[in-house]
C-alpha positions as CSV (number, residue, x, y, z in Angstrom):
1,M,-58.3,63.9,-88.9
2,T,-55.3,61.5,-89.2
3,Q,-52.1,62.5,-87.5
4,M,-48.4,61.6,-88.1
5,I,-46.4,59.3,-85.9
6,I,-43.1,60.8,-84.8
7,D,-41.0,59.6,-81.9
8,G,-43.8,57.3,-80.6
9,R,-46.4,60.0,-80.5
10,K,-49.2,61.3,-82.7
11,A,-48.4,64.7,-84.2
12,D,-49.8,67.4,-86.3
13,A,-47.7,69.3,-88.7
14,A,-45.4,71.8,-86.9
15,D,-47.1,74.7,-88.7
16,G,-50.6,73.2,-88.4
17,R,-51.3,73.0,-92.1
18,T,-53.4,70.1,-93.5
19,I,-54.2,68.4,-96.8
20,D,-57.7,67.4,-97.8
21,V,-58.1,63.7,-98.8
22,V,-60.5,63.1,-101.6
23,S,-62.4,59.8,-102.2
24,P,-61.8,58.3,-105.6
25,V,-65.3,56.8,-105.4
26,D,-67.3,60.1,-105.3
27,G,-64.7,62.9,-105.6
28,K,-65.5,64.3,-102.2
29,V,-63.3,65.2,-99.3
30,F,-63.6,62.7,-96.5
31,T,-60.8,63.5,-94.1
32,T,-57.6,65.6,-93.7
33,I,-53.9,64.7,-93.0
34,P,-51.1,66.9,-91.7
35,R,-49.1,68.7,-94.4
36,G,-45.6,67.8,-93.2
37,Q,-42.6,70.1,-93.9
38,Q,-38.9,70.3,-93.3
39,A,-39.4,70.7,-89.5
40,D,-41.5,67.6,-89.3
41,V,-39.0,65.6,-91.3
42,D,-36.2,66.9,-89.1
43,A,-38.1,65.7,-86.0
44,A,-38.7,62.3,-87.5
45,V,-35.1,61.8,-88.5
46,T,-33.9,63.0,-85.1
47,A,-36.2,60.5,-83.4
48,A,-35.0,57.7,-85.6
49,R,-31.4,58.5,-84.8
50,A,-32.1,58.5,-81.1
51,A,-33.8,55.1,-81.4
52,L,-30.7,53.7,-83.1
53,D,-28.6,55.1,-80.3
54,G,-31.0,53.8,-77.6
55,G,-33.4,50.9,-77.1
56,W,-33.9,50.0,-80.7
57,G,-30.2,49.9,-81.6
58,S,-29.4,47.7,-78.6
59,M,-32.0,45.0,-79.4
60,T,-30.8,41.6,-80.6
61,A,-31.9,40.3,-84.0
62,L,-34.1,37.8,-82.1
63,E,-35.9,40.6,-80.2
64,R,-36.4,42.6,-83.4
65,G,-37.8,39.5,-85.2
66,R,-40.3,38.9,-82.4
67,L,-41.6,42.4,-82.6
68,L,-42.1,42.1,-86.3
69,L,-44.0,38.8,-85.8
70,R,-46.2,40.5,-83.2
71,L,-46.9,43.3,-85.6
72,G,-47.9,40.8,-88.2
73,E,-50.3,39.2,-85.7
74,S,-51.7,42.6,-84.8
75,V,-52.3,43.4,-88.5
76,L,-54.3,40.2,-88.8
77,A,-56.2,41.0,-85.6
78,H,-57.2,44.4,-87.2
79,H,-57.6,42.9,-90.7
80,E,-61.1,44.3,-91.4
81,E,-60.3,47.7,-90.0
82,L,-57.2,48.1,-92.1
83,S,-59.0,46.7,-95.2
84,Q,-61.7,49.4,-94.8
85,L,-59.0,52.1,-94.5
86,E,-57.2,50.8,-97.6
87,S,-60.3,50.6,-99.6
88,R,-61.6,54.0,-98.4
89,D,-58.3,55.7,-99.5
90,T,-57.8,54.0,-102.8
91,G,-61.2,52.9,-104.0
92,K,-60.1,49.3,-104.3
93,P,-62.7,46.6,-104.3
94,M,-63.0,45.2,-100.8
95,S,-61.7,41.8,-101.8
96,T,-58.6,43.4,-103.2
97,A,-58.0,45.5,-100.1
98,R,-58.4,42.5,-97.9
99,A,-55.9,40.6,-99.9
100,D,-53.5,43.5,-99.6
101,I,-53.7,43.5,-95.8
102,T,-53.1,39.8,-95.7
103,V,-49.9,40.3,-97.8
104,L,-48.9,43.2,-95.4
105,A,-49.1,40.8,-92.5
106,R,-47.1,38.2,-94.5
107,Y,-44.2,40.7,-94.9
108,F,-43.9,41.1,-91.2
109,E,-44.1,37.3,-90.7
110,F,-41.5,36.6,-93.3
111,Y,-39.0,39.2,-92.2
112,G,-39.7,38.6,-88.5
113,G,-38.7,35.0,-89.0
114,A,-35.6,36.1,-91.1
115,A,-34.3,38.7,-88.7
116,D,-32.0,36.4,-86.8
117,K,-30.9,34.3,-89.8
118,V,-28.7,36.8,-91.5
119,H,-25.2,35.3,-91.2
120,G,-21.8,36.6,-91.8
121,Q,-18.8,34.9,-93.4
122,T,-15.3,33.7,-92.5
123,I,-12.9,34.5,-95.4
124,P,-9.6,32.5,-95.8
125,F,-6.7,34.9,-95.9
126,Q,-3.0,34.9,-95.1
127,K,-1.3,32.9,-92.3
128,D,-2.0,34.1,-88.8
129,Y,-5.0,36.2,-89.9
130,S,-8.7,35.7,-89.1
131,V,-11.1,37.6,-91.4
132,Q,-14.8,38.0,-90.7
133,L,-17.5,39.6,-92.8
134,I,-20.4,40.9,-90.8
135,R,-23.6,42.6,-91.7
136,E,-24.8,45.8,-90.0
137,P,-27.8,48.1,-90.4
138,L,-27.4,51.2,-92.6
139,G,-28.8,53.6,-90.1
140,V,-31.9,55.8,-90.7
141,T,-33.8,54.6,-93.8
142,A,-36.3,56.6,-95.7
143,H,-39.3,55.0,-97.4
144,I,-41.4,57.0,-99.9
145,I,-44.5,54.9,-100.6
146,P,-46.8,55.2,-103.6
147,W,-50.6,55.4,-103.5
148,N,-51.5,52.3,-105.6
149,Y,-50.6,49.7,-103.0
150,P,-49.9,51.7,-99.8
151,A,-50.2,48.8,-97.3
152,Q,-48.3,46.3,-99.4
153,M,-45.5,48.7,-100.3
154,F,-45.2,49.7,-96.7
155,G,-44.6,46.1,-95.7
156,R,-42.3,45.4,-98.7
157,S,-40.1,48.3,-97.9
158,V,-40.2,48.8,-94.2
159,A,-40.3,45.2,-92.8
160,P,-36.8,44.2,-94.1
161,A,-35.4,47.5,-93.0
162,L,-36.6,47.0,-89.5
163,A,-35.5,43.4,-89.5
164,M,-32.0,44.5,-90.2
165,G,-32.0,47.0,-87.3
166,N,-32.5,50.2,-89.2
167,A,-34.8,52.9,-87.9
168,A,-37.3,54.1,-90.5
169,V,-39.0,57.3,-91.6
170,V,-41.9,56.8,-93.9
171,K,-43.5,59.3,-96.2
172,P,-46.7,57.8,-97.7
173,A,-48.5,59.3,-100.7
174,E,-50.9,62.1,-99.7
175,D,-53.6,60.3,-101.7
176,A,-53.4,57.1,-99.6
177,C,-51.8,57.0,-96.2
178,L,-54.5,55.9,-93.7
179,S,-53.6,52.2,-93.4
180,I,-49.9,53.1,-93.1
181,V,-50.5,55.5,-90.2
182,R,-52.7,52.9,-88.4
183,V,-50.0,50.2,-88.8
184,A,-47.5,52.5,-87.2
185,E,-49.8,53.0,-84.3
186,L,-50.1,49.2,-84.0
187,A,-46.3,48.9,-84.0
188,L,-46.2,51.1,-80.9
189,E,-48.9,49.1,-79.3
190,V,-47.0,45.8,-79.7
191,G,-43.8,47.3,-78.2
192,F,-41.7,49.0,-80.9
193,P,-39.6,51.7,-79.2
194,P,-40.4,55.3,-79.9
195,G,-38.5,56.5,-83.0
196,A,-38.0,53.1,-84.6
197,L,-40.8,53.7,-87.0
198,N,-42.0,57.2,-87.9
199,V,-44.5,58.4,-90.4
200,V,-44.6,61.9,-91.9
201,T,-47.5,62.7,-94.1
202,G,-47.5,65.5,-96.7
203,L,-46.8,66.4,-100.3
204,G,-44.1,64.8,-102.3
205,E,-42.6,68.1,-103.4
206,E,-42.4,69.2,-99.7
207,A,-42.1,66.4,-97.2
208,G,-40.8,63.9,-99.8
209,A,-38.2,66.2,-101.1
210,S,-37.1,67.2,-97.6
211,L,-36.6,63.5,-96.7
212,S,-34.8,62.7,-99.9
213,R,-32.1,65.4,-99.4
214,H,-31.9,65.1,-95.6
215,A,-28.3,64.7,-94.4
216,G,-29.4,62.4,-91.6
217,I,-30.7,59.7,-94.0
218,N,-28.6,56.7,-94.9
219,F,-30.7,54.9,-97.4
220,I,-33.8,55.6,-99.6
221,T,-36.4,53.4,-101.1
222,F,-38.9,54.8,-103.6
223,T,-41.6,53.3,-105.8
224,G,-43.2,55.7,-108.3
225,S,-42.7,57.5,-111.6
226,N,-39.4,57.6,-113.4
227,E,-39.4,61.4,-113.3
228,V,-39.7,61.6,-109.5
229,G,-37.2,58.7,-109.1
230,V,-34.6,60.7,-111.0
231,L,-35.1,63.7,-108.7
232,I,-34.8,61.5,-105.6
233,Q,-31.6,59.9,-106.8
234,Q,-30.1,63.3,-107.6
235,A,-31.0,64.5,-104.1
236,A,-29.6,61.4,-102.5
237,A,-26.4,61.7,-104.5
238,V,-25.5,64.9,-102.7
239,N,-25.2,62.9,-99.4
240,A,-23.8,59.8,-101.2
241,V,-26.9,57.8,-100.1
242,K,-27.8,54.5,-101.7
243,C,-31.3,54.1,-103.3
244,V,-33.5,51.3,-104.3
245,L,-35.8,52.5,-107.0
246,E,-38.8,50.8,-108.6
247,L,-40.0,53.2,-111.3
248,G,-42.7,51.5,-113.3
249,G,-43.0,49.2,-116.2
250,K,-44.6,48.3,-119.6
251,S,-44.8,44.6,-119.1
252,A,-45.5,42.3,-122.0
253,H,-47.4,39.0,-122.3
254,I,-46.0,36.9,-125.1
255,V,-48.5,34.4,-126.4
256,F,-47.3,31.7,-128.8
257,D,-49.4,29.5,-131.0
258,D,-49.3,26.5,-128.6
259,A,-50.5,28.5,-125.6
260,R,-53.3,27.3,-123.4
261,Y,-56.1,29.8,-123.8
262,K,-57.8,28.7,-120.5
263,L,-54.7,29.6,-118.6
264,A,-53.6,32.7,-120.5
265,I,-56.8,34.7,-121.0
266,P,-58.0,35.0,-117.4
267,A,-54.5,35.9,-116.3
268,I,-54.1,38.5,-119.1
269,V,-57.4,40.2,-118.2
270,K,-56.7,40.2,-114.5
271,G,-53.2,41.5,-115.1
272,I,-54.5,44.7,-116.6
273,V,-57.7,45.4,-114.7
274,H,-56.6,44.5,-111.2
275,N,-56.3,47.6,-109.1
276,A,-57.7,49.5,-112.1
277,G,-54.5,48.9,-114.0
278,Q,-52.6,51.0,-111.4
279,T,-49.8,48.4,-111.0
280,C,-46.2,48.9,-112.0
281,T,-46.1,45.3,-113.2
282,A,-49.5,45.4,-115.0
283,G,-49.4,43.4,-118.2
284,S,-50.2,46.4,-120.4
285,R,-48.8,45.0,-123.7
286,L,-50.0,41.8,-125.4
287,L,-47.9,40.1,-128.1
288,V,-49.7,37.3,-129.9
289,Q,-48.3,35.0,-132.6
290,K,-49.9,35.8,-136.0
291,G,-51.2,32.3,-136.6
292,I,-53.6,32.5,-133.7
293,Y,-54.0,36.3,-133.4
294,A,-57.6,36.6,-134.7
295,D,-58.8,33.6,-132.8
296,F,-57.1,34.5,-129.6
297,M,-58.3,38.1,-129.7
298,K,-61.9,37.0,-130.2
299,A,-61.7,34.8,-127.1
300,L,-59.9,37.5,-125.1
301,A,-62.4,40.2,-126.2
302,E,-65.3,38.0,-125.0
303,E,-63.7,37.7,-121.5
304,F,-62.6,41.4,-121.4
305,S,-66.0,42.7,-122.2
306,K,-67.3,41.1,-118.9
307,V,-65.2,43.4,-116.8
308,R,-67.1,45.9,-114.6
309,A,-65.7,48.9,-112.7
310,G,-67.6,49.8,-109.5
311,T,-67.4,51.0,-106.0
312,P,-65.6,49.0,-103.2
313,D,-68.8,47.6,-101.7
314,M,-69.8,46.3,-105.1
315,D,-66.6,44.2,-105.0
316,L,-66.3,43.9,-108.8
317,T,-63.3,43.2,-111.0
318,C,-62.1,46.8,-111.1
319,G,-62.4,50.0,-109.0
320,P,-61.9,53.7,-109.8
321,V,-58.5,55.2,-110.5
322,V,-57.1,57.1,-107.5
323,N,-57.6,60.8,-108.3
324,K,-58.7,63.3,-110.9
325,A,-55.2,63.7,-112.3
326,Q,-54.9,60.0,-112.9
327,F,-58.5,59.9,-114.4
328,D,-57.6,62.6,-116.8
329,R,-54.2,61.0,-117.7
330,V,-55.8,57.6,-118.5
331,N,-58.6,59.1,-120.6
332,R,-56.0,61.1,-122.6
333,Y,-54.2,57.9,-123.4
334,I,-57.4,56.3,-124.6
335,A,-58.1,59.3,-126.8
336,K,-54.5,59.1,-128.1
337,G,-54.9,55.5,-129.0
338,L,-58.0,56.3,-131.1
339,A,-56.1,59.2,-132.7
340,D,-53.2,56.8,-133.5
341,G,-55.6,54.5,-135.4
342,L,-55.7,51.7,-132.8
343,K,-58.8,49.6,-133.0
344,V,-61.0,49.0,-129.9
345,A,-61.2,45.3,-129.7
346,A,-63.3,45.2,-126.5
347,E,-64.5,47.4,-123.7
348,G,-65.6,46.7,-120.2
349,A,-68.2,48.8,-118.6
350,I,-68.8,51.1,-115.6
351,A,-71.4,49.5,-113.3
352,D,-74.8,51.1,-112.8
353,G,-75.2,53.1,-109.7
354,V,-71.7,54.4,-109.2
355,P,-71.4,58.0,-107.9
356,A,-71.3,60.7,-110.7
357,G,-68.2,62.3,-109.3
358,G,-66.1,59.1,-109.1
359,Y,-63.0,58.5,-111.1
360,F,-64.2,55.4,-113.0
361,V,-62.5,54.6,-116.3
362,K,-64.0,52.2,-118.8
363,P,-61.5,49.3,-119.3
364,T,-60.3,49.2,-122.9
365,L,-58.6,46.6,-125.1
366,F,-56.9,47.9,-128.2
367,S,-55.6,46.1,-131.2
368,A,-52.6,47.8,-132.8
369,P,-51.2,47.3,-136.4
370,S,-47.6,48.1,-135.3
371,H,-45.5,49.1,-132.2
372,D,-45.5,52.8,-133.2
373,S,-48.2,54.1,-130.8
374,T,-47.1,55.7,-127.5
375,L,-49.7,53.4,-125.9
376,L,-47.2,50.5,-126.5
377,T,-44.2,52.3,-125.1
378,E,-45.4,54.7,-122.3
379,E,-46.8,53.6,-118.9
380,I,-50.5,54.4,-118.8
381,F,-51.2,53.2,-115.3
382,G,-54.8,52.4,-116.0
383,P,-57.0,49.5,-117.3
384,V,-55.8,49.8,-120.9
385,L,-54.3,46.9,-122.8
386,V,-52.8,47.0,-126.3
387,A,-52.4,43.9,-128.4
388,L,-50.0,43.4,-131.3
389,P,-49.3,40.4,-133.6
390,F,-45.7,39.0,-134.0
391,D,-44.1,36.5,-136.4
392,T,-41.2,34.6,-134.9
393,E,-39.6,34.0,-131.5
394,A,-36.9,36.5,-132.3
395,D,-39.6,39.0,-133.3
396,A,-41.4,38.5,-130.0
397,I,-38.3,39.1,-127.9
398,R,-37.5,42.2,-130.0
399,L,-40.9,43.7,-129.4
400,A,-41.0,42.8,-125.7
401,N,-37.7,44.8,-125.3
402,A,-38.9,47.7,-127.4
403,T,-39.5,50.0,-124.4
404,D,-37.4,51.9,-121.9
405,Y,-38.9,49.8,-119.1
406,G,-37.9,46.4,-117.9
407,L,-39.8,45.2,-114.9
408,L,-41.8,42.0,-115.6
409,G,-42.8,39.8,-118.5
410,A,-44.8,36.6,-119.2
411,V,-44.3,33.8,-121.7
412,W,-47.2,31.6,-122.7
413,T,-46.0,28.4,-124.5
414,E,-45.8,24.7,-123.9
415,N,-42.4,24.4,-125.6
416,G,-39.8,24.0,-122.9
417,G,-36.8,25.2,-124.9
418,R,-38.8,28.2,-126.1
419,Q,-39.8,29.0,-122.5
420,Q,-36.2,29.3,-121.5
421,R,-35.0,31.1,-124.6
422,V,-37.6,33.8,-124.5
423,A,-37.6,34.2,-120.7
424,R,-33.9,34.7,-120.8
425,G,-34.1,37.0,-123.8
426,I,-36.6,39.5,-122.2
427,K,-34.7,42.3,-120.5
428,C,-36.5,42.6,-117.2
429,G,-36.3,41.7,-113.5
430,Q,-38.9,39.0,-113.3
431,V,-40.5,36.6,-115.9
432,Y,-43.5,34.3,-115.5
433,I,-43.8,31.2,-117.6
434,N,-47.4,30.1,-118.1
435,G,-48.6,32.4,-115.3
436,F,-48.7,36.0,-114.2
437,G,-48.4,37.2,-110.7
438,A,-47.8,40.9,-111.1
439,G,-44.7,40.7,-109.0
440,G,-46.4,38.5,-106.4
441,G,-44.8,36.5,-103.7
442,V,-43.1,38.0,-100.6
443,E,-40.3,35.4,-101.1
444,L,-39.5,36.3,-104.7
445,P,-36.8,38.9,-105.4
446,F,-38.3,41.8,-107.3
447,G,-37.1,44.9,-109.2
448,G,-36.3,46.3,-112.6
449,V,-33.7,47.1,-115.2
450,K,-33.4,50.0,-117.6
451,K,-35.8,52.9,-116.6
452,S,-37.8,50.5,-114.3
453,G,-35.1,51.3,-111.7
454,H,-32.5,49.3,-109.8
455,G,-32.0,47.4,-106.6
456,R,-34.1,44.5,-105.4
457,E,-36.8,44.1,-102.9
458,K,-38.6,41.1,-101.4
459,G,-37.1,37.8,-100.4
460,F,-33.8,37.5,-98.6
461,I,-32.0,39.7,-101.0
462,A,-33.9,42.7,-99.5
463,L,-32.1,42.1,-96.2
464,E,-28.8,42.6,-98.1
465,E,-30.1,45.8,-99.7
466,M,-31.1,47.1,-96.3
467,S,-27.7,46.5,-94.7
468,T,-24.0,47.0,-95.3
469,T,-21.0,44.8,-94.7
470,K,-18.0,45.4,-92.5
471,T,-14.8,43.3,-92.8
472,L,-12.8,42.5,-89.6
473,I,-9.2,41.6,-90.2
474,Q,-7.4,40.2,-87.1
475,F,-3.7,39.3,-86.9
476,Y,-3.2,36.6,-84.2
477,G,0.4,35.7,-84.8
478,E,3.5,36.6,-82.9
């Protein structure tokens, strides 16, 4: 059984209740986690506040940075152990899990090096006045982590918060929290003071809701569905707490008639089947200029049909989706696409020998006659790609923006002016030109517009999100 980390110690839920953790590979229970409640959240927030008032709050930025760097080194030293935990929880292929743990370490390296490089400002003002703008931590930060990339999202959210001197309380998804708890243990081993980093496991509607509305929290980050993000923002508003929310996407590839197939096609396939399509930035819509639509789709279908979904040890292109609810959801969307008259242009396959009870979905490429289907506007969160032809540059931009989401986009063209016009015309937080990284790059600011959320993570801008400013105005005249 896994335990929580509160005030530097392993802990069960105060009332002793637990949650079964089910493997997405075979549908069987393989461990349990504590089912945290209000009392456990209270204890974690109290511990975080004590850390701020004690050893953690008195550390210099240099000392905090060194601890983060040590934690990054420890993650790399335990790389295979953490990869196995990540894969066991989520069903990811082992190569994907290993890449995720490498990125986790990179977050601690990046923000460990950045911790003592956040500078203030001197502001010109009236005669005989000196004005300084300084940055300070927000206080106790709450981090509600999703199940699709638990290790990466933990690093993305928590590392900049700790670098700025906040104390953190983390509520990972009940479906995938093992790697996060283990990293919190490693943080204690490398010297983080008790209470600086706390992990409370449990259900979203219990532990997550308690954390969101807690009066002792000063800031919340959340990645997940739009519906839950609205609830979190409403709860935070009661205490006037700032939120950074990343709430999903319906990202579009726009392929023009001068696009290089050899670049675009592998990226488009990987962009939807990676992590079984369970990626907020997944390129789930494909817009192809009419002149090349038939030819491009033929080449894409050939590549797409090679995709195989299998168990982590098979280390194929695609793994299972995370749980039964997600399995049912994705299959409902596939059935909806067929009912809407979408044509199946290609299918991947489920590998031979996968367990019968696993949550494996056959990757599916649809061709749509128009943008009317819900599969082109709603987030499916599975290995399902829908393609649609377009006429002109203006038509492509209009279709790319014809969704409530605005997280990421990709433009495939060799025309330099068109690259800039279309990239600037897409309403989203990040655009790739002749590439697709699914939000990749620790250094690259990331976040959405519209119903994809607000606020920015990653890069130096995350340090600003995780801190506040104070203006010091000093009169030094007579």
